[in-house]
C-alpha positions in Angstrom: 25.8 71.8 166.7 24.4 74.8 164.9 25.8 75.1 161.4 27.4 78.4 160.5 26.2 80.6 157.6 28.4 80.6 154.6 28.6 84.3 153.9 30.3 83.7 150.5 26.9 82.4 149.3 25.0 85.4 150.3 24.7 88.3 147.8 25.6 91.4 149.7 23.6 94.3 148.3 25.4 97.6 148.5 23.3 100.5 149.7 22.3 102.8 146.9 24.6 105.7 146.4 23.1 109.1 147.4 21.9 111.1 144.5 23.8 114.4 144.0 21.9 117.5 145.0 21.0 120.1 142.4 24.0 122.5 142.6 22.9 125.1 140.0 20.2 127.6 139.6 20.1 128.6 135.9 20.2 126.3 132.9 20.9 127.8 129.4 22.2 126.9 126.0 24.9 128.8 124.3 26.2 128.7 120.7 30.0 128.5 120.1 30.7 128.4 116.4 28.7 125.5 115.0 28.1 123.9 118.4 25.4 124.3 121.0 26.5 123.8 124.6 24.4 123.3 127.8 25.4 125.7 130.6 24.7 125.4 134.3 25.1 128.8 135.9 27.1 129.8 132.9 29.5 126.8 133.0 29.5 124.1 130.3 28.7 120.5 131.2 31.4 117.9 130.7 30.7 114.1 130.4 32.9 111.7 132.5 35.8 111.9 130.1 35.8 115.7 130.4 35.0 116.5 126.8 32.5 119.3 126.2 28.8 118.3 126.2 27.9 119.9 122.9 26.0 119.3 119.7 25.4 121.1 116.4 21.7 120.5 116.8 20.0 123.3 118.7 16.8 121.4 119.5 18.8 118.6 121.0 20.7 121.0 123.2 17.5 122.6 124.3 16.0 119.2 125.0 19.0 118.3 127.2 18.8 121.7 128.9 15.1 121.0 129.7 16.2 117.7 131.4 18.6 119.6 133.7 16.1 122.3 134.4 13.5 119.7 135.4 15.7 118.4 138.2 14.5 119.4 141.6 16.3 118.8 144.9 18.4 115.9 143.6 19.7 115.1 140.1 17.9 111.9 138.8 20.4 110.9 136.1 18.4 107.8 135.2 15.6 110.1 134.1 17.8 112.1 131.7 18.0 110.0 128.6 19.0 112.7 126.2 21.9 113.7 128.4 23.1 110.1 128.7 22.8 109.4 125.0 24.7 112.5 123.9 27.4 111.8 126.6 27.7 108.2 125.3 28.1 109.5 121.8 30.8 111.9 122.8 32.7 109.7 125.2 32.3 106.2 123.8 30.6 105.8 120.4 32.7 108.3 118.5 36.1 107.2 119.9 35.2 103.4 120.0 33.1 103.0 116.9 34.8 100.0 115.5 34.6 98.0 118.7 30.9 99.0 119.1 30.0 97.9 115.6 31.7 94.6 116.3 29.7 94.1 119.5 26.5 94.9 117.7 27.1 92.4 114.9 27.0 89.7 117.5 23.2 90.2 117.5 22.9 89.1 113.8 22.7 85.4 114.8 20.6 86.1 117.9 18.1 88.7 116.7 14.9 88.4 118.8 12.6 88.5 115.7 14.3 85.4 114.2 13.4 83.1 117.1 9.7 82.2 117.0 7.5 79.9 119.1 6.2 76.8 117.5 3.1 76.8 119.9 0.6 77.8 121.1 -1.0 78.8 117.8 -2.2 82.3 119.0 1.3 83.2 120.0 2.7 82.0 116.7 0.1 84.1 114.9 0.9 87.2 117.0 4.7 86.9 116.4 4.2 86.4 112.7 1.8 89.4 112.5 4.1 91.8 114.5 7.6 90.6 113.8 7.5 89.4 110.2 6.7 92.8 108.7 9.8 94.2 110.3 12.0 91.5 108.7 10.2 92.1 105.4 11.1 95.8 105.5 14.7 94.8 106.4 14.8 92.8 103.2 13.2 95.6 101.2 15.5 98.3 102.4 18.8 96.5 102.8 18.4 93.2 100.9 18.9 91.3 104.1 17.1 88.0 104.2 17.0 86.6 107.7 16.5 83.0 108.5 13.7 82.3 111.1 13.9 79.5 113.6 11.0 77.9 115.4 11.7 76.4 118.8 14.9 76.8 120.8 17.5 75.7 118.3 20.1 78.4 117.4 20.2 79.7 113.9 23.3 81.0 112.0 22.4 83.7 109.5 23.9 83.5 106.0 27.1 85.4 105.3 25.3 87.9 103.1 23.1 88.9 106.0 26.1 89.7 108.1 27.6 91.7 105.2 24.4 93.7 104.6 23.9 94.5 108.3 27.5 95.5 108.7 27.0 98.0 105.8 23.7 99.2 107.3 25.2 99.8 110.7 28.3 101.4 109.2 26.2 103.9 107.3 24.8 105.4 110.6 26.3 108.6 111.8 27.6 108.8 115.4 24.4 110.1 116.9 22.2 107.6 115.0 24.6 104.8 116.0 24.3 105.8 119.6 20.5 105.5 119.5 20.8 102.3 117.6 23.2 100.6 120.0 21.0 101.7 123.0 17.9 100.3 121.3 19.6 97.1 120.4 20.8 96.5 124.0 17.2 96.9 125.1 15.4 94.9 122.4 18.0 92.3 121.4 17.0 93.0 117.8 19.0 94.7 115.0 16.0 94.6 112.8 13.8 96.5 115.3 16.5 99.0 116.1 17.3 99.8 112.4 13.6 100.4 111.8 13.5 102.6 114.9 16.4 104.9 114.1 15.1 105.4 110.5 11.7 106.4 111.7 9.9 103.3 110.4 8.7 102.3 113.8 7.7 104.4 116.8 8.9 103.9 120.3 5.5 102.4 121.2 5.7 99.9 118.3 9.2 98.9 119.1 8.2 98.3 122.7 5.2 96.2 121.8 7.4 94.0 119.5 10.2 93.7 122.1 8.0 92.6 125.0 5.5 90.6 122.8 6.3 87.3 124.5 6.1 88.7 128.0 2.8 90.5 127.2 1.4 87.2 126.0 2.4 85.4 129.1 1.0 88.2 131.3 -2.3 87.9 129.5 -2.4 84.2 130.2 -1.1 83.9 133.7 -1.4 87.3 135.2 0.9 90.2 136.1 4.1 90.0 138.1 5.2 93.2 139.8 8.9 92.8 139.1 8.3 92.0 135.5 5.9 94.9 135.2 8.4 97.3 136.6 11.0 96.0 134.2 8.7 96.5 131.2 7.9 100.0 132.4 11.6 100.9 132.5 12.0 99.5 129.0 9.1 101.6 127.8 10.6 104.7 129.4 14.1 104.0 127.9 12.6 103.5 124.4 10.6 106.7 124.7 13.8 108.6 125.6 15.7 107.0 122.6 12.8 107.9 120.4 12.9 111.5 121.5 16.6 111.6 120.9 16.1 110.2 117.4 13.5 112.9 116.6 15.7 115.7 117.9 18.8 114.4 116.0 16.7 114.5 112.8 15.7 118.2 113.4 17.6 120.8 111.5 16.9 123.9 113.7 
């Protein structure tokens, strides 16, 4: 007897949703009081919750307008990081700040930079050389002394580290917090993300630190196409966050 196939054990992959076609011709920015809005054929863009996509920072509005203007036949939303970040700030981070800060603080005890290899020696040296200066700057700027673990055992950071990081996160404005939470989700590191949003590390430096272990394994065992594609996406996302950070800091 031929056994049947248990369909419940087969992951059914839904076909990708068709990308929306470009429905507008002219992209512009317009000032309304102290806010800059992005207009498509004269109509303002509204994020999913229908609030106005606007910002007091002209250069940020112009950067978002450039993303929309760069779309061709279809709208590639995944390639519009500035739009996504400002939309997130308006729809989620501003209204749900307390919850988001609570979610971010879960990374205190699992920060990537606090979990080091105990072998091989060259990986240990590389982690110490790239990761430890970030933690040292965290101590210098915020008084946060993070405990580092070697091996796989979990580590609980001291209460004063939790308090100091809570204060550091709480001091970020909504746009900086938006960039910070996006970077933390990618890197699994509060230390890297704080250095990033404050301009102490570039997107390239954050990327190198975040994928250090994978890079090391690739150098030893060769490249994997799927892993390479994932790292490329991480690099792209961090570049977008870095651009957002730079524009948020602009005053014109």
